[in-house]
C-alpha positions as CSV (number, residue, x, y, z in Angstrom):
1,M,0.0,0.0,0.0
2,A,2.8,2.4,0.9
3,R,4.6,1.6,-2.3
4,H,1.4,2.4,-4.3
5,V,1.0,5.8,-2.6
6,Q,4.6,6.6,-3.2
7,G,4.3,5.7,-6.8
8,S,1.2,7.9,-7.1
9,G,3.2,10.7,-5.5
10,R,5.9,10.4,-8.1
11,S,3.4,10.3,-10.9
12,A,1.6,13.4,-9.6
13,S,4.9,15.2,-9.0
14,S,5.9,14.5,-12.5
15,G,2.6,15.9,-13.8
16,S,2.8,19.0,-11.6
17,S,6.3,19.9,-12.8
18,Q,4.7,20.3,-16.2
19,A,1.8,22.2,-14.9
20,G,3.6,25.0,-13.1
21,N,2.7,27.7,-15.6
22,G,-0.4,29.3,-16.9
23,T,-0.7,27.0,-19.9
24,A,-0.6,24.0,-17.7
25,A,-3.3,25.5,-15.4
26,A,-5.4,26.0,-18.5
27,D,-4.9,22.4,-19.5
28,W,-6.1,21.4,-16.1
29,N,-9.1,23.5,-16.5
30,S,-9.8,21.9,-19.9
31,I,-9.7,18.5,-18.3
32,M,-12.3,19.6,-15.8
33,Q,-14.7,21.1,-18.4
34,P,-17.8,19.1,-19.5
35,E,-17.6,17.7,-23.0
36,S,-18.0,20.5,-25.6
37,R,-21.5,21.1,-26.8
38,S,-20.6,23.2,-29.9
39,A,-20.2,20.3,-32.2
40,G,-23.1,19.0,-34.4
41,P,-26.0,16.8,-33.5
42,R,-25.4,14.2,-30.8
43,S,-25.9,11.3,-33.2
44,A,-23.1,12.7,-35.4
45,R,-20.8,13.3,-32.5
46,N,-21.5,9.8,-31.1
47,G,-21.1,8.1,-34.5
48,G,-24.9,7.9,-35.1
49,G,-27.8,6.1,-33.6
50,R,-27.9,3.9,-30.5
51,R,-24.9,2.0,-31.8
52,G,-22.8,5.1,-31.2
53,H,-24.3,6.0,-27.9
54,R,-22.9,3.2,-25.8
55,P,-19.2,3.8,-26.6
56,A,-19.7,7.5,-25.8
57,K,-21.1,6.6,-22.4
58,K,-18.1,4.3,-21.9
59,R,-15.8,7.1,-22.8
60,H,-17.6,9.4,-20.4
61,T,-17.1,6.9,-17.6
62,V,-13.4,6.5,-18.4
63,R,-13.0,10.2,-18.5
64,N,-14.7,10.6,-15.1
65,V,-12.6,7.9,-13.6
66,V,-9.4,9.5,-14.9
67,I,-10.5,12.9,-13.5
68,T,-11.2,11.3,-10.2
69,I,-7.9,9.6,-10.1
70,L,-6.1,12.8,-11.0
71,L,-7.9,14.6,-8.2
72,I,-7.0,12.0,-5.7
73,L,-3.4,12.1,-6.8
74,V,-3.4,15.9,-6.2
75,V,-4.8,15.5,-2.8
76,L,-3.1,12.3,-1.6
77,A,0.2,13.8,-2.4
78,A,-0.4,16.6,0.1
79,V,-0.4,15.3,3.6
80,G,0.9,17.3,6.6
81,G,3.6,17.1,9.3
82,F,4.6,19.7,12.1
83,L,1.8,19.1,14.6
84,G,0.5,16.7,11.9
85,L,1.5,18.8,8.9
86,K,3.8,16.6,6.7
87,F,3.2,17.1,3.0
88,Y,3.4,14.9,0.1
89,K,2.7,16.4,-3.4
90,Q,3.3,19.2,-5.6
91,A,6.0,18.8,-5.3
92,L,7.3,16.5,-2.8
93,Q,9.0,19.9,-2.3
94,V,6.3,20.9,0.1
95,R,6.8,17.7,2.0
96,D,10.6,18.3,2.0
97,H,10.3,21.9,3.1
98,E,7.9,21.1,5.9
99,T,10.0,18.1,7.1
100,Q,13.1,20.3,7.2
101,A,11.2,23.0,9.2
102,V,10.1,20.3,11.7
103,Q,13.7,19.1,12.0
104,A,14.9,22.6,12.6
105,V,12.5,23.2,15.6
106,A,12.2,19.6,16.9
107,S,15.1,20.1,19.3
108,L,13.2,23.0,20.9
109,S,10.5,20.8,22.4
110,D,12.4,20.8,25.7
111,L,13.6,24.4,26.4
112,S,14.7,23.4,29.9
113,G,18.0,22.3,28.5
114,L,18.6,25.4,26.5
115,K,21.8,27.3,27.4
116,D,21.3,30.4,25.3
117,T,18.9,31.9,22.8
118,K,21.2,31.8,19.8
119,T,20.4,28.2,19.3
120,L,16.7,28.9,19.5
121,N,16.8,31.8,17.1
122,N,19.0,29.9,14.5
123,A,16.5,27.0,14.5
124,I,13.6,29.4,14.0
125,A,15.3,31.2,11.1
126,Q,15.9,27.8,9.4
127,A,12.3,26.8,9.9
128,Q,11.1,30.1,8.5
129,T,13.0,29.6,5.3
130,H,11.3,26.3,4.7
131,T,7.7,27.2,5.8
132,K,7.8,30.3,3.5
133,A,8.9,28.1,0.5
134,A,6.2,25.5,1.3
135,K,3.5,28.2,1.6
136,E,4.5,29.8,-1.7
137,I,4.3,26.4,-3.5
138,A,0.9,25.7,-1.9
139,N,-0.4,29.1,-3.1
140,G,0.7,28.5,-6.7
141,S,-1.6,28.5,-9.6
142,L,-2.1,24.7,-9.8
143,W,-3.2,24.6,-6.1
144,K,-5.5,27.6,-6.6
145,V,-7.2,25.9,-9.5
146,A,-7.4,22.6,-7.7
147,S,-9.0,24.3,-4.7
148,A,-12.0,25.2,-6.9
149,V,-12.7,21.6,-7.9
150,P,-16.0,20.4,-6.4
151,V,-15.7,18.1,-3.3
152,Y,-12.0,17.3,-3.5
153,G,-11.1,20.9,-3.7
154,D,-11.8,21.1,0.0
155,D,-8.9,18.7,0.6
156,V,-6.6,21.0,-1.3
157,K,-7.9,24.1,0.5
158,T,-7.2,22.3,3.8
159,V,-3.6,21.5,2.9
160,R,-3.0,25.1,1.8
161,G,-4.5,26.3,5.1
162,M,-2.2,24.0,7.0
163,T,0.8,25.4,5.3
164,D,-0.4,28.9,6.2
165,V,-0.8,27.9,9.9
166,M,2.6,26.4,9.9
167,D,4.2,29.5,8.5
168,A,2.3,31.8,10.9
169,M,3.5,29.7,13.8
170,V,7.1,29.8,12.8
171,S,7.2,33.4,11.6
172,Q,5.1,35.0,14.3
173,A,4.4,32.8,17.4
174,L,7.9,31.2,17.8
175,P,9.9,34.5,17.5
176,S,7.6,36.0,20.1
177,L,8.0,33.0,22.3
178,S,11.8,33.3,21.8
179,D,11.7,36.9,23.0
180,N,10.0,35.8,26.2
181,V,12.5,33.0,26.8
182,S,15.3,35.4,26.2
183,T,13.9,37.9,28.8
184,L,13.8,35.1,31.4
185,M,17.2,33.7,30.5
186,N,18.9,37.0,30.9
187,A,17.3,37.7,34.2
188,N,18.2,36.5,37.7
189,L,15.2,34.7,38.9
190,S,16.6,34.0,42.4
191,A,16.6,36.7,45.0
192,G,18.4,34.4,47.5
193,D,17.2,32.8,50.7
194,S,14.5,30.8,48.9
195,Q,13.1,34.0,47.4
196,L,11.9,34.3,43.8
197,N,12.6,37.5,41.8
198,L,9.2,38.3,40.5
199,K,10.1,41.2,38.2
200,P,11.1,39.1,35.1
201,L,7.8,37.2,35.4
202,Q,5.9,40.4,35.5
203,D,7.9,41.8,32.5
204,V,6.9,38.9,30.2
205,R,3.2,38.7,31.2
206,S,2.0,41.1,28.6
207,S,4.1,39.8,25.7
208,F,3.4,36.2,26.5
209,G,-0.3,37.0,26.5
210,K,0.1,38.3,23.0
211,T,2.0,35.2,22.0
212,N,-0.8,33.1,23.4
213,Q,-3.4,35.1,21.5
214,L,-1.5,34.5,18.2
215,I,-1.4,30.7,18.9
216,Q,-5.1,30.6,19.8
217,Q,-5.9,32.5,16.6
218,Q,-4.0,29.9,14.5
219,K,-5.9,27.2,16.3
220,Q,-9.2,28.7,15.3
221,T,-7.9,29.1,11.7
222,L,-6.9,25.4,11.6
223,D,-10.3,24.3,13.1
224,A,-12.2,26.3,10.5
225,L,-10.6,24.7,7.5
226,P,-12.9,22.5,5.3
227,Q,-13.3,18.9,6.4
228,P,-11.2,16.7,4.0
229,H,-12.8,13.8,2.1
230,V,-9.8,11.7,1.2
231,G,-8.7,9.4,4.0
232,M,-5.0,10.2,4.1
233,V,-5.6,14.0,4.1
234,K,-8.4,13.6,6.7
235,T,-6.2,11.6,9.0
236,A,-3.3,14.1,8.7
237,Y,-5.7,17.0,9.3
238,E,-7.2,15.4,12.4
239,Q,-3.8,14.6,13.8
240,S,-2.6,18.1,13.2
241,R,-5.6,19.5,15.0
242,T,-5.2,17.1,17.9
243,Q,-1.6,18.0,18.3
244,F,-2.2,21.7,17.8
245,D,-4.9,21.6,20.5
246,T,-2.4,20.1,22.9
247,V,0.1,22.9,22.2
248,A,-2.5,25.6,22.3
249,E,-3.9,24.3,25.6
250,K,-0.4,24.1,27.1
251,I,0.5,27.7,26.1
252,D,-2.9,28.9,27.4
253,Q,-2.2,27.2,30.7
254,I,1.2,28.8,31.0
255,D,-0.3,32.2,30.1
256,N,-2.9,31.8,32.8
257,S,-0.2,30.9,35.3
258,L,1.9,33.9,34.4
259,Q,-1.1,36.2,34.9
260,F,-1.7,35.1,38.4
261,L,1.6,33.8,39.7
262,P,3.3,37.1,40.7
263,R,0.3,38.2,42.8
264,F,-0.1,34.6,44.1
265,L,3.5,35.0,45.3
266,G,3.0,38.3,47.0
267,A,4.0,40.8,44.4
268,E,1.2,43.1,45.3
269,G,1.0,42.4,49.0
270,N,1.4,39.6,51.5
271,R,-0.6,36.4,50.9
272,N,-1.6,33.6,53.2
273,Y,-2.6,30.1,52.0
274,L,-3.8,26.9,53.5
275,L,-1.5,24.0,52.5
276,M,-3.2,20.6,52.4
277,A,-1.1,17.4,52.1
278,Q,-3.3,14.5,50.7
279,T,-2.7,10.8,51.2
280,T,-3.9,9.2,48.0
281,S,-3.3,5.6,49.3
282,E,-6.7,6.3,51.1
283,S,-8.5,7.8,48.2
284,R,-11.1,10.5,48.3
285,S,-12.9,11.8,45.2
286,S,-10.7,14.8,44.5
287,G,-7.5,13.3,45.9
288,G,-7.0,11.5,49.2
289,L,-7.4,11.7,53.0
290,V,-6.1,15.0,54.3
291,G,-2.9,13.9,56.1
292,S,-2.4,17.3,57.7
293,L,-3.4,21.0,57.3
294,G,-0.9,23.8,57.5
295,S,-0.2,27.3,56.3
296,M,2.2,29.0,53.9
297,S,2.7,32.7,53.4
298,T,4.3,34.7,50.5
299,S,5.7,38.2,50.4
300,N,7.3,39.6,47.2
301,G,8.4,36.1,46.1
302,K,9.6,34.9,49.5
303,I,7.9,31.7,50.7
304,A,7.6,30.9,54.4
305,M,6.2,27.6,55.6
306,G,4.0,27.7,58.6
307,N,3.1,24.9,61.0
308,F,1.0,21.8,60.2
309,H,-1.8,20.9,62.6
310,P,-3.4,17.5,63.3
311,N,-7.0,16.8,62.2
312,T,-8.1,16.7,65.9
313,E,-7.9,20.5,66.0
314,F,-10.5,20.9,63.2
315,N,-14.2,20.0,62.8
316,L,-16.5,19.8,59.8
317,K,-19.6,20.1,61.8
318,G,-22.3,22.1,60.0
319,V,-20.1,22.7,57.0
320,L,-21.3,19.9,54.7
321,T,-24.9,19.7,53.4
322,D,-27.2,16.8,54.1
323,E,-27.0,15.8,50.4
324,E,-23.2,15.6,50.6
325,T,-23.2,13.6,53.9
326,N,-25.8,11.1,52.6
327,V,-23.7,10.0,49.7
328,F,-20.8,9.1,52.0
329,S,-22.8,8.2,55.1
330,E,-20.4,5.4,56.0
331,L,-17.6,7.9,56.6
332,E,-17.3,10.5,59.4
333,V,-17.8,13.2,56.9
334,T,-19.8,15.4,59.2
335,T,-17.0,15.9,61.7
336,D,-13.6,14.7,60.4
337,P,-11.9,17.4,58.2
338,R,-9.7,14.8,56.6
339,N,-12.7,13.7,54.6
340,A,-13.4,17.1,52.9
341,P,-12.0,15.8,49.6
342,V,-14.8,13.3,49.3
343,L,-16.3,15.9,47.0
344,P,-14.8,16.0,43.5
345,N,-15.2,19.7,43.0
346,F,-12.0,21.2,44.4
347,P,-13.1,24.9,44.5
348,H,-15.9,23.7,46.8
349,V,-13.4,21.6,48.9
350,A,-11.3,24.7,49.2
351,E,-14.3,26.7,50.5
352,I,-15.1,24.0,53.0
353,L,-11.5,23.8,54.3
354,N,-11.4,27.6,54.7
355,K,-14.6,27.5,56.8
356,T,-13.1,24.8,58.9
357,W,-9.9,26.8,59.4
358,Q,-11.8,29.9,60.4
359,A,-13.6,27.9,63.1
360,S,-10.3,26.8,64.6
361,P,-7.8,28.6,66.9
362,Y,-5.8,29.6,63.8
363,A,-8.5,31.7,62.1
364,G,-7.2,34.6,60.0
365,Q,-6.9,35.9,56.5
366,V,-6.8,33.1,53.9
367,D,-6.2,34.0,50.3
368,G,-6.4,30.5,48.8
369,V,-5.7,26.8,49.2
370,I,-2.9,24.7,47.9
371,A,-3.2,20.9,47.9
372,V,-0.4,18.4,47.0
373,D,0.0,14.7,47.1
374,P,3.1,12.4,47.2
375,V,3.3,12.2,43.4
376,F,3.6,16.0,43.2
377,I,6.3,15.8,45.9
378,Q,8.2,13.1,44.0
379,Q,8.2,15.2,40.8
380,M,9.6,18.2,42.7
381,V,12.3,16.0,44.3
382,K,13.2,14.8,40.8
383,I,13.6,18.4,39.6
384,N,15.2,20.0,42.7
385,G,17.2,17.2,44.2
386,S,16.9,14.4,46.8
387,V,15.6,14.8,50.3
388,K,17.6,13.3,53.2
389,L,15.4,12.3,56.1
390,P,16.5,12.6,59.8
391,D,16.9,8.8,60.0
392,G,19.4,8.9,57.1
393,R,17.3,7.4,54.3
394,V,17.2,9.4,51.0
395,L,14.1,10.1,49.0
396,T,14.6,10.5,45.2
397,G,12.6,11.2,42.1
398,D,11.8,7.5,42.0
399,N,11.0,6.3,45.5
400,T,9.3,9.3,47.3
401,A,5.7,8.5,46.4
402,E,5.9,4.8,47.4
403,F,7.6,5.8,50.7
404,M,4.9,8.3,51.5
405,L,2.0,6.1,50.4
406,N,3.0,2.7,51.6
407,T,6.5,2.2,53.1
408,I,6.1,4.7,55.8
409,Y,3.2,2.8,57.3
410,K,5.3,-0.4,57.4
411,E,8.6,1.0,58.7
412,I,7.9,4.2,60.7
413,P,6.1,4.1,64.1
414,E,2.6,5.7,63.8
415,E,3.4,8.4,66.3
416,Q,6.2,9.7,64.1
417,Q,4.5,9.5,60.8
418,N,3.0,13.1,60.8
419,A,6.4,14.5,61.6
420,Y,7.9,12.7,58.6
421,F,5.2,13.9,56.3
422,E,5.5,17.5,57.4
423,Y,9.3,17.5,57.0
424,I,9.1,16.0,53.5
425,V,6.4,18.4,52.2
426,S,8.1,21.5,53.7
427,T,11.5,20.6,52.4
428,A,10.3,19.8,48.9
429,I,8.3,23.0,48.5
430,S,11.1,25.1,50.0
431,Q,13.6,23.5,47.5
432,M,11.1,24.2,44.7
433,F,11.7,28.0,45.0
434,A,15.3,28.0,46.1
435,N,18.1,28.9,43.6
436,M,15.6,29.5,40.8
437,N,16.8,29.7,37.2
438,T,15.2,29.5,33.8
439,S,15.9,25.8,33.3
440,K,14.4,25.0,36.7
441,L,11.5,27.3,36.2
442,M,10.6,25.6,32.9
443,Q,10.9,22.1,34.4
444,V,8.6,23.1,37.2
445,A,6.2,24.7,34.8
446,N,6.2,21.7,32.5
447,S,5.5,19.4,35.4
448,M,2.7,21.5,36.9
449,G,0.5,21.1,33.9
450,D,0.5,17.3,33.9
451,L,0.3,17.2,37.7
452,A,-2.7,19.5,37.8
453,S,-4.6,17.8,35.0
454,N,-4.2,14.5,36.8
455,R,-5.2,16.1,40.1
456,H,-1.9,15.6,42.0
457,L,-1.8,19.4,42.5
458,Y,-4.4,22.1,43.2
459,M,-4.0,25.8,43.6
460,Y,-7.1,28.0,44.2
461,S,-7.5,31.6,45.0
462,F,-10.4,33.2,46.9
463,H,-9.8,36.4,45.0
464,E,-12.5,36.4,42.3
465,D,-10.4,38.2,39.7
466,E,-7.8,35.5,40.0
467,A,-10.0,32.5,40.2
468,K,-10.7,32.4,36.5
469,N,-6.9,32.2,35.8
470,F,-6.5,29.3,38.2
471,Q,-9.4,27.5,36.4
472,G,-7.9,28.4,33.0
473,A,-4.5,27.0,34.1
474,G,-6.2,23.7,35.1
475,L,-5.1,24.2,38.7
476,A,-8.5,23.9,40.3
477,K,-10.4,21.1,38.7
478,G,-14.1,20.6,39.3
479,T,-16.6,18.2,37.9
480,P,-17.2,18.1,34.1
481,S,-18.4,21.6,33.1
482,S,-17.7,22.1,29.4
483,E,-20.0,21.0,26.6
484,E,-17.4,21.9,23.9
485,N,-14.5,20.0,25.7
486,P,-16.3,17.0,27.2
487,E,-15.0,15.0,30.1
488,L,-16.1,11.9,31.9
489,G,-15.7,12.0,35.6
490,V,-14.8,8.9,37.6
491,Y,-14.2,9.6,41.3
492,V,-13.3,7.0,43.9
493,T,-13.5,7.1,47.7
494,E,-12.1,4.3,49.9
495,M,-14.8,3.7,52.5
496,K,-12.9,1.3,54.6
497,T,-10.3,2.6,57.1
498,S,-7.1,1.4,55.4
499,K,-4.5,2.5,52.9
500,M,-5.7,0.0,50.3
501,T,-5.9,2.4,47.4
502,W,-2.1,2.0,46.9
503,Y,-2.9,-1.6,45.7
504,I,-5.9,-0.8,43.5
505,H,-4.8,-0.4,39.9
506,R,-7.4,1.4,37.7
507,K,-7.5,1.0,33.9
508,T,-9.8,2.8,31.6
509,T,-10.5,2.3,27.9
510,I,-12.5,4.9,26.0
511,T,-13.5,3.9,22.4
512,R,-15.4,6.2,20.1
513,Q,-18.3,4.3,18.5
514,S,-20.0,7.0,16.4
515,C,-20.1,10.7,15.4
516,N,-23.8,11.4,15.4
517,A,-25.8,13.6,13.0
518,D,-26.8,16.0,15.8
519,G,-23.1,16.8,16.5
520,S,-22.7,14.6,19.5
521,Q,-20.4,11.5,19.8
522,T,-21.0,8.2,21.4
523,Y,-18.2,6.3,23.2
524,H,-18.0,2.9,24.9
525,V,-16.1,3.0,28.2
526,R,-14.7,0.2,30.3
527,V,-13.2,0.9,33.7
528,T,-11.5,-1.8,35.8
529,F,-10.3,-1.9,39.4
530,T,-7.8,-4.6,40.2
531,N,-6.7,-5.4,43.8
532,T,-3.0,-6.2,43.6
533,V,-2.2,-6.5,47.3
534,P,0.4,-9.2,47.7
535,T,-0.2,-12.0,50.2
536,S,2.9,-11.0,52.1
537,D,1.2,-7.7,53.0
538,V,-2.0,-9.2,54.3
539,K,-1.1,-9.8,57.9
540,A,-2.0,-8.5,61.3
541,E,1.0,-6.2,61.7
542,Y,0.0,-4.3,58.6
543,E,-3.7,-3.9,59.7
544,Y,-3.3,-0.1,59.5
545,I,-2.6,-0.6,55.7
546,V,-4.8,-3.5,54.7
547,G,-7.7,-3.0,57.1
548,K,-9.4,-5.2,59.6
549,N,-11.4,-8.3,59.1
550,D,-14.8,-6.7,59.2
551,H,-18.3,-6.6,57.6
552,Y,-16.7,-5.4,54.3
553,G,-14.6,-8.5,54.1
554,P,-11.2,-10.0,55.3
555,M,-8.0,-8.1,55.5
556,G,-6.8,-6.8,52.1
557,T,-10.3,-6.1,50.9
558,A,-11.0,-2.6,49.6
559,H,-14.5,-1.1,49.8
560,D,-14.9,1.7,47.3
561,A,-17.6,4.2,46.5
562,M,-17.5,5.1,42.8
563,L,-19.1,8.3,41.3
564,F,-19.6,8.5,37.6
565,Y,-20.3,11.9,36.1
566,A,-21.5,12.3,32.5
567,P,-20.0,15.0,30.3
568,K,-21.7,18.4,30.6
569,G,-24.9,18.2,28.4
570,G,-24.3,14.5,27.8
571,S,-25.4,11.2,29.3
572,I,-24.3,7.8,30.6
573,S,-26.3,4.7,29.6
574,N,-26.3,0.9,29.2
575,I,-24.3,0.3,32.4
576,T,-23.1,-3.3,33.2
577,T,-20.9,-4.3,36.1
578,N,-19.9,-7.2,38.3
579,A,-19.8,-4.9,41.3
580,D,-21.7,-5.7,44.5
581,E,-24.0,-2.8,44.0
582,K,-25.4,-1.7,40.6
583,P,-24.9,2.0,39.9
584,S,-27.9,4.2,40.7
585,Q,-28.4,7.9,40.1
586,T,-27.9,10.3,43.0
587,S,-27.8,14.0,43.4
588,I,-24.8,15.9,44.9
589,D,-24.2,19.6,44.9
590,G,-26.9,20.2,42.4
591,E,-25.5,17.7,39.9
592,T,-26.6,14.2,38.9
593,A,-24.1,11.3,39.2
594,W,-24.1,7.5,39.1
595,L,-23.1,6.0,42.5
596,S,-21.9,2.4,43.1
597,K,-20.3,0.8,46.1
598,T,-18.4,-2.4,46.0
599,N,-15.8,-4.7,47.7
600,I,-12.6,-5.5,45.8
601,S,-11.0,-8.6,47.3
602,P,-7.4,-9.5,46.9
603,G,-6.5,-10.6,43.3
604,S,-10.0,-9.7,42.0
605,T,-11.1,-7.2,39.3
606,V,-14.3,-5.2,39.4
607,S,-15.3,-3.7,36.1
608,Y,-17.9,-1.2,34.8
609,E,-18.9,-0.8,31.2
610,F,-21.2,1.8,29.8
611,D,-21.9,4.2,26.9
612,V,-21.2,7.9,27.0
613,T,-22.8,10.4,24.7
614,T,-21.5,13.9,24.6
615,S,-23.3,17.2,24.1
616,T,-24.2,18.2,20.6
617,K,-21.8,21.1,21.1
618,A,-18.7,18.9,21.6
619,K,-15.7,20.0,19.6
620,T,-13.0,17.8,21.1
621,D,-12.5,14.1,21.9
622,L,-13.9,12.8,25.2
623,K,-11.3,12.9,28.0
624,L,-11.2,11.2,31.4
625,D,-11.1,13.2,34.7
626,Q,-10.5,11.0,37.6
627,T,-9.3,10.6,41.2
628,P,-5.5,10.5,41.2
629,M,-3.6,7.3,41.8
630,G,-0.2,6.9,43.4
631,W,1.8,7.4,40.2
632,M,1.8,9.7,37.1
633,D,0.4,7.2,34.6
634,P,-3.4,7.7,34.5
635,G,-4.0,4.3,33.0
636,V,-6.2,5.5,30.2
637,T,-6.3,4.3,26.6
638,Y,-8.2,6.2,23.9
639,D,-9.4,4.9,20.6
640,T,-11.0,7.4,18.3
641,A,-10.5,5.7,15.0
642,A,-14.2,5.1,14.3
643,C,-14.8,8.6,13.1
644,A,-13.6,12.2,13.3
645,I,-15.3,15.1,15.0
646,S,-16.3,18.1,13.0
647,K,-15.2,21.0,15.1
648,Q,-16.8,23.7,13.0
């Protein structure tokens, strides 16, 4: 098959080399014209009578087939490559130019290792030469004529549009981005003593906002191109849009972060934040059991860690609604502040924790809430360096999460565990801002996006003018709220007193089934929960980890409450499961969700399968939003091959 396409490309390329001038374009037009009607009577033109008519029809058929093949050759040869834009066809020159442009900028994907801006600017200049040449070819006379062809002309228009987007990215967006990077690289980001110099961040806010605007405009241009008809072009176009969406989303998140970060760090006055450390080995919908609650203050870039306080000093009484407590009636959600994250909407969790704090002896001004888990801490240790504990053991970028989620409960006496947690969290966050430079800043920024999207990190401000930036940066996730960018919510709470979530491995497969006439899409979803607890851990001395022998089951049995949220404006249907309790609809915080509770015994797997239909306004593929696990891999597989979404 590949050889056939390449052969077609050579044939089309050969033809196009002869068609580069006005005469050739006219010849192409003559091919596309209907048969001349200026000749004499049809019987004469056809050779007379019925005997002459059949061969003419045959010639018409042959002519139409030839035209169709020629059209397909024109389109098949033009398939894209940077962010999906790789071009074959008139000439393979377009492909070659775009490939060389991609190669020029490929090394820039990780700017954290960049030593100076000269390398960056040289790469951009090389890419500009090639994208300009590709754009000129794609805007040549042959391409303009081919764009006017019914049906398949849309494919040519799309390819031409893709070259325009590529050229705009390289000639406008990347130089602007380079200027921002240069500003940061030439500045001293560290003010010493764990203090961050905020002025360079403030200096690039406006220009980075303009860069983001350029990229978002090109995203809209790409999305507005005609839907291709030929499979290869359609595939390339969809790939380019998917990849461009990822880039645009990342840049938008960074832009949102730059807009709020200086103020968040005290550039315009001192700030005070609650700091919540979550233990995701005992899962709660938006994260995990609150291990401890502390404070952190910022003043002009200087971060000061306050004290952490045990849960016994706080009380949730009167804070949660009856609706919220009914869903999780088996837990002490009405009094124990550690259970506040049973709710999947983090902005609401932040409000609850603030009310709890204000009812405690530590009441005072709170500007926002920061929540982290051991996976976040591990990523910061990986970037900023290992943490040596008082007992001599060393935590690294590979073993920190497991120590905090499992090993500590096996090897450290219970009365010492809180002190260990507080020391690890305080040290990791302090190191995060110490000796800041551009490379470190970019590594932290790159990590924060993934950590926040997978709910290992939350940052929320109670200042209304900043809250939208936190949401835009993906730092304060709630339940599914966008019809255009649909999400399926799967939120898990461990109802049994244990640390069993460490052993529960969750896998999700999301397969698109159809793109419906009304603009919605239907997906089939399978979610599995497998209990991997080893026999060696199921023993009395580890009762704190694997739980007691109780009404839920023997040691090593997890008892989980699952909440399934349909995409905004969409639905969940056709649910099947081997769980103990079949899902039923429930209401929580004014939203409808499906609730199921089940035991998961050692070595067993509980599965849920169902169909999800998005809103008719959906413009992107369905994504999963879920309770975080004790590692970065979210365990999700997407298959969207069945059809492509029309985003227009």
